[in-house]
C-alpha positions in Angstrom: 34.1 -84.4 73.6 34.6 -85.8 76.9 33.0 -85.4 79.4 29.2 -83.6 80.1 28.3 -80.6 79.5 26.7 -77.9 81.9 23.9 -75.7 79.2 22.1 -72.4 80.5 18.9 -71.9 80.4 17.3 -69.6 78.1 14.7 -69.4 75.9 17.2 -69.3 72.1 19.0 -72.3 73.2 18.7 -74.5 70.7 19.3 -78.4 70.0 20.3 -79.1 66.2 19.7 -83.2 65.8 21.7 -83.8 62.8 23.1 -86.9 60.6 26.1 -85.9 61.4 27.8 -82.8 63.1 31.6 -82.2 61.6 34.4 -79.4 61.5 38.0 -79.6 61.1 39.0 -78.8 65.0 38.3 -82.2 66.2 34.2 -82.3 65.7 33.5 -85.6 63.6 30.0 -87.1 65.0 27.4 -89.5 62.6 25.0 -89.0 64.5 25.4 -85.9 65.6 24.4 -82.7 67.5 25.0 -79.0 67.7 24.0 -77.4 71.1 23.9 -73.4 70.3 22.2 -70.7 71.9 21.9 -67.8 68.9 25.3 -67.4 68.2 27.1 -69.4 70.8 28.0 -72.8 70.2 27.8 -74.3 73.5 28.5 -78.2 72.4 29.0 -80.4 69.9 28.7 -83.8 69.7 27.9 -87.4 70.0 24.3 -86.7 71.3 25.3 -88.5 74.2 28.5 -86.6 74.9 25.7 -83.4 75.4 24.4 -83.0 78.4 21.2 -81.7 80.5 19.1 -80.4 77.1 15.9 -80.6 78.5 15.6 -76.9 78.5 16.3 -76.6 74.3 14.1 -76.4 71.6 14.9 -79.7 69.2 15.2 -79.4 65.7 15.6 -82.0 63.7 18.2 -82.3 60.6 18.9 -85.9 61.0 19.0 -86.0 56.6 21.9 -83.3 56.9 25.7 -82.9 57.3 26.1 -79.3 59.9 28.9 -78.1 59.2 30.3 -74.4 60.0 30.3 -71.0 57.7 32.6 -71.3 55.3 35.3 -68.9 53.8 35.5 -68.0 50.1 39.5 -67.2 50.6 39.9 -64.9 46.6 36.7 -63.4 44.9 36.3 -61.2 42.3 32.5 -60.4 43.5 32.0 -57.3 40.8 32.2 -59.8 38.2 28.6 -61.4 38.9 27.1 -59.4 36.4 28.3 -61.3 33.7 28.1 -64.6 34.8 29.3 -68.2 33.8 30.6 -68.1 30.0 33.2 -69.9 28.1 36.9 -69.5 27.8 38.0 -69.1 24.5 41.3 -70.4 25.3 43.8 -67.2 24.6 44.4 -65.9 28.8 45.5 -62.4 27.5 42.2 -61.9 25.6 40.1 -62.9 28.1 41.7 -60.9 31.0 41.7 -57.5 27.8 37.5 -58.4 27.8 37.5 -58.2 31.6 39.0 -54.4 31.3 36.8 -53.5 29.1 33.9 -54.4 31.1 34.8 -53.0 33.8 35.8 -49.6 31.5 32.1 -50.3 30.4 29.9 -50.8 33.6 28.2 -47.2 34.9 27.4 -47.7 38.8 24.3 -48.9 38.4 25.6 -52.3 37.1 28.9 -52.7 39.0 26.3 -51.6 41.8 23.9 -54.4 40.9 27.0 -57.2 39.9 28.3 -56.7 43.4 24.7 -57.0 45.4 23.9 -59.9 43.3 27.7 -61.9 44.4 27.5 -60.9 47.6 24.1 -62.6 47.3 25.3 -65.7 45.4 28.1 -66.1 48.1 25.5 -66.3 51.6 23.4 -68.3 49.3 26.8 -71.1 48.7 27.5 -70.7 52.7 30.1 -68.2 52.4 30.4 -66.2 55.9 33.9 -64.5 55.2 35.7 -63.1 51.6 38.6 -62.3 50.3 37.3 -60.1 47.9 39.5 -57.9 45.3 38.2 -54.7 44.0 38.9 -53.9 40.7 37.9 -51.0 40.2 38.3 -47.3 41.4 34.9 -47.1 42.8 34.0 -47.8 46.5 30.6 -49.5 45.9 31.7 -53.1 46.4 33.6 -51.2 49.6 29.8 -49.6 50.3 27.7 -52.7 49.8 30.7 -55.8 51.6 29.9 -53.0 54.9 26.4 -53.4 54.3 25.6 -56.8 53.7 26.9 -59.8 57.0 29.6 -61.1 54.9 32.3 -60.5 56.8 36.2 -60.6 55.9 38.4 -58.3 53.7 38.2 -56.1 50.2 41.5 -55.2 48.7 41.0 -52.4 46.7 43.6 -53.6 43.4 46.4 -51.4 41.9 48.3 -51.8 38.3 51.7 -50.3 37.4 54.2 -50.3 35.4 57.8 -47.9 35.3 57.4 -44.8 35.2 53.1 -45.3 35.6 53.6 -46.7 39.9 54.3 -43.4 41.0 50.8 -42.3 40.3 49.8 -45.6 41.3 51.1 -45.5 44.9 50.3 -42.2 45.0 46.2 -43.0 44.2 46.4 -46.4 46.1 47.8 -44.7 49.0 44.7 -41.6 48.7 42.1 -44.4 48.5 43.4 -46.3 51.6 44.2 -43.3 53.8 40.2 -41.6 52.8 38.4 -45.2 53.9 37.4 -46.4 57.7 39.5 -49.7 58.3 37.6 -52.8 60.3 34.3 -51.2 59.7 31.3 -53.8 59.9 33.9 -56.9 60.2 35.0 -56.4 56.5 38.9 -55.3 56.5 40.2 -52.9 53.5 43.4 -54.3 52.3 45.2 -53.8 49.1 46.0 -55.7 46.3 48.6 -54.8 43.8 47.6 -57.0 41.1 50.3 -59.4 40.0 54.0 -59.3 39.2 53.9 -58.7 35.1 51.3 -55.8 35.8 53.3 -54.2 38.9 56.5 -53.0 39.7 58.7 -53.4 42.8 58.6 -50.0 43.8 54.6 -50.4 43.8 54.4 -53.8 45.5 56.3 -51.7 48.2 55.1 -49.0 48.9 51.5 -50.8 49.2 53.7 -53.8 51.7 54.4 -50.5 54.0 51.0 -49.0 53.8 50.1 -52.3 57.0 47.4 -53.5 56.0 46.5 -56.7 54.4 48.2 -57.4 51.2 46.9 -59.7 48.1 48.6 -60.4 44.7 47.5 -62.7 42.3 51.3 -65.0 41.3 52.3 -67.5 39.0 49.0 -67.4 38.1 50.0 -69.2 34.2 52.7 -69.3 31.5 51.8 -66.4 29.9 53.4 -64.5 32.9 56.7 -66.4 33.3 56.9 -65.7 29.7 56.6 -61.7 29.9 58.9 -61.8 33.2 61.9 -64.1 31.9 61.9 -62.0 28.5 60.1 -59.5 27.7 57.8 -60.8 25.7 54.5 -62.7 24.6 51.5 -62.2 24.6 51.1 -60.2 28.2 53.8 -58.1 26.6 51.6 -57.4 23.7 48.3 -56.6 25.7 50.0 -54.1 28.3 51.8 -52.5 24.6 48.3 -52.1 23.2 46.1 -50.7 26.8 49.5 -48.7 26.8 50.5 -49.8 30.3 54.4 -50.7 29.3 56.3 -47.8 28.9 59.8 -46.9 28.3 61.0 -47.2 31.6 59.4 -50.8 32.2 61.5 -53.4 33.1 60.8 -57.6 33.9 62.9 -59.1 36.9 64.2 -62.0 34.2 63.0 -65.1 36.3 60.6 -66.6 37.8 57.1 -65.2 39.5 58.2 -66.5 42.5 61.7 -65.5 42.9 60.7 -61.8 41.3 58.7 -61.6 44.7 61.2 -63.2 46.7 62.6 -60.3 48.8 58.9 -58.9 49.4 57.7 -61.9 50.3 60.3 -62.1 53.1 59.5 -58.2 53.8 56.0 -59.1 54.3 54.0 -61.8 54.7 51.6 -61.7 52.0 48.3 -63.8 50.1 49.3 -65.4 46.9 46.3 -66.1 45.2 47.1 -69.5 42.2 50.3 -71.0 41.7 49.1 -72.8 39.1 53.5 -72.9 38.1 55.5 -73.7 40.9 58.7 -76.0 41.5 59.9 -77.2 44.4 62.4 -74.9 45.5 59.2 -71.9 44.7 57.4 -74.2 47.8 60.2 -74.0 50.0 60.7 -70.3 49.8 56.9 -69.3 49.9 56.7 -71.5 53.0 60.3 -69.8 54.8 58.4 -66.2 54.1 55.1 -67.4 55.6 53.5 -67.1 52.7 49.5 -68.1 52.9 47.9 -69.1 49.4 44.9 -69.6 47.9 43.7 -71.9 45.3 41.3 -71.9 42.8 40.3 -75.5 42.1 37.3 -75.1 39.2 39.5 -71.1 38.2 42.7 -73.1 37.0 40.6 -75.8 35.1 38.4 -73.2 33.5 41.6 -72.0 31.9 43.2 -75.4 31.3 46.1 -74.6 34.2 48.4 -76.1 34.4 49.2 -77.5 31.1 51.7 -77.5 28.3 53.3 -80.6 30.2 53.5 -78.6 33.5 52.4 -80.7 36.9 49.7 -80.3 38.4 48.2 -77.9 41.1 50.8 -78.5 44.4 48.5 -78.2 47.1 48.5 -80.7 48.7 53.0 -80.2 48.7 52.2 -76.6 50.2 49.6 -78.3 52.8 52.8 -80.7 53.2 54.8 -78.5 53.9 53.2 -76.6 56.8 52.0 -73.7 54.6 48.5 -72.2 55.1 46.5 -73.1 51.8 42.7 -71.9 51.3 40.0 -72.4 48.5 38.9 -69.8 46.6 36.8 -69.4 43.8 38.1 -66.5 41.7 34.9 -65.2 39.3 31.5 -66.2 38.5 32.7 -66.7 35.0 34.5 -69.5 35.9 32.5 -71.4 37.9 29.6 -74.3 36.9 26.4 -73.3 39.7 25.0 -69.6 38.3 23.0 -70.0 41.3 26.1 -69.4 44.4 29.8 -68.7 44.4 31.1 -71.3 47.1 34.1 -73.3 48.4 31.8 -75.5 49.1 31.8 -76.7 45.2 35.3 -76.2 44.8 35.7 -78.8 48.1 33.6 -81.3 45.6 35.8 -80.6 42.5 39.1 -82.0 43.7 37.6 -84.5 46.2 35.8 -86.1 42.4 39.3 -84.5 40.7 41.4 -86.1 42.7 40.3 -88.0 45.7 41.4 -85.5 48.4 40.7 -86.1 51.4 37.5 -84.7 52.5 38.7 -83.5 55.6 41.4 -81.9 54.3 39.8 -79.2 52.1 37.0 -79.0 54.9 40.2 -77.5 57.0 41.3 -75.1 53.1 37.4 -73.9 53.1 37.4 -73.4 56.7 39.9 -72.9 59.4 42.3 -72.4 56.4 41.3 -69.9 55.0 40.0 -68.2 58.3 43.6 -68.0 58.3 44.8 -66.9 54.8 42.6 -63.6 55.8 43.8 -63.1 59.6 41.1 -64.3 61.0 39.8 -66.5 64.0 39.3 -69.9 63.3 37.6 -70.6 65.5 34.7 -68.7 64.2 35.0 -71.8 61.3 34.8 -74.7 63.9 32.6 -75.9 66.4 34.9 -74.7 69.7 32.6 -74.1 71.9 32.3 -70.0 71.7 30.9 -67.7 69.1 30.8 -69.4 65.1 30.6 -67.1 62.3 27.2 -69.5 61.2 25.9 -73.2 60.5 25.2 -74.5 57.0 23.1 -77.9 56.7 24.0 -79.7 53.6 21.2 -82.3 52.6 22.6 -85.7 52.1 19.4 -87.8 52.4 18.9 -88.7 48.8 22.5 -90.1 49.0 24.3 -93.7 49.7 27.0 -91.8 52.2 27.0 -90.2 55.2 28.9 -87.7 56.8 31.4 -85.4 54.6 31.6 -88.3 51.9 27.5 -87.7 51.8 29.1 -83.8 51.0 30.9 -84.6 48.6 28.4 -87.0 46.7 25.7 -84.3 46.3 25.7 -81.4 43.9 23.3 -79.0 45.6 23.1 -75.9 47.9 23.8 -75.6 51.3 21.0 -74.0 54.0 22.3 -71.8 57.0 20.6 -72.9 59.5 21.5 -70.2 61.9 23.1 -67.2 59.7 25.8 -65.2 59.6 23.4 -62.6 59.9 23.1 -63.6 63.8 26.3 -62.7 64.9 27.3 -59.6 66.1 30.4 -58.5 64.1 
């Protein structure tokens, strides 16, 4: 930060003196200071760049790295009541188990699970979520709107063949009954995936004109059923009564199956574990925003069968918006929190990924993915969604390297409840 900053005199003015202050928008100071007034960043950078801070309350964070609040662009908070559990190696039976669990939950259990997921998200330094509401109940919307989390709540829907008409009517009624954008939570819609939703349902969801998300190219079973109408997903759909005489599959790759939809309406595409070079260009040309959930992908063993590693870096190189998500608590190795900070750490250890690129995916790219203002998750002067501190005092490295070398949870130094929606 060049030059000296004039600061107002105010009793709430705080000067946080840290081991490092880092965002993905150009602030990287070690040591660093953050001058903040309420939820407004006044200045951030090296200690000598801030100017007169005589009116500020000084707070010692010298064993910490200060980062902006995080974005979790894909979560299933309604599944937080189950907790981490081992994967049995069969994705279709796992999905069937999820459906059975949701069907067996009463309203009280769902409310408790969702409230737990919100609490774990806040414990992970997350201020914004892109959550998938996988049941017809609106409890999750109510709880999100009452919390300090912001972002989007996507109402999930499914329907193949002749079942699409009823699904379209139901999702239109649900969306029409809700107040969009209340308390910092936007209402979106999520046709589940191209193997569980027909094209007419996708088109009806797109026509609603609200945020749109879908699971895409997540598994080889998805590829198989879309290609030739066979395999475990066909069997699961038949078992659940979801496959009917009017059900048709497109006979192509999942990305190609949605090509016309992607070009018609940019959307949030989650996972993309199995794609080829041509698909990256198609997605980039369509302005598709991507969410990658690395720990969940590894939990399920994706990609496998000799397929190429996830193409998240190739998509970033193609200029695409690629954000981080967590999927559900069941897939995670941190039962005390749900955080994209741990997705960053995972990719740094597994792939040696660039720490700054990872921070961008967990903050400004995540904000863009959810169609939010990226400055809210940076240290640019102005409103900030929150500030977290990561304790690196026991490590050997400083800065982002120290953040990735630790395993601890972050703590809030400016919490997201401080910012007016």
